[in-house]
C-alpha angles and dihedrals in degrees: 000000000000115000132187117208126189138156151187102035088160092193092293111137098191095102101031094100090052091049090050089053091056090050092049092049095053135053099230120189090200138010115208122198108194098203148266091096109159116018137069139168120286089243091069094050109097091024098064129021108262113191116156092184091059091049090050091049088050092051095044089058088069099034094123092065100022127117116189130195123199113245129204090260096049113103131212088249090058091052092050096047098044114099092218131062120266119202115222108220119341133011127185129218118187114211135153092353092306134117109225108195114198123199138147096250103236094098103021124035142118090304095047114030122186117223105283131192127224126329101356145183121199108201126183147141124210095109097067089217118102123224142144117215132169125210133161095349094313126110110212116203125187108188097198118219135300092210115023110032117184101202141044096278093077122209113354145183133182136228125204119201133148095356092308128114119199126184113208138191111252089209097063104357092242119156112256103170130007128187134173121217100223103169119141111260116219130181093223096103 
């Protein structure tokens, strides 16, 4: 399974064309948007183009393979008016004997982990700073942000394939961080 993960668009259209190029160049089984789709602070408006309708159209193009998580900036109205389902807190993807738990990151993250089963990955956005860390049999992945990065890496996204997670720059698609998920897989659960 090949999965694209991104987060924190915040209604900003600037990098959607670059994200679309990544999607067209790859054969993704699933695309996961980790939340904060449509809204941003008023300080950004006027500096960057904010157009929630364009973001909805972009996401609708991939609705057949799209999994969306609700972020802390996503409103009930956004959920009701989107043509695709949006999961509230946590969603699970099973791949290669792993449990890949997807969440926005405001409620569950490396500092506050939900109960997880078996070899697990907890992947999220929210912090706008990419990293991959391992602790107590769990791989924690923060994918950063495609629109409002808070570090020197710039806008980022992540790809999971064959028990490997790689975070890339959206600007030039260069690898930034790579991590393997090498937990022993058993058939006991």
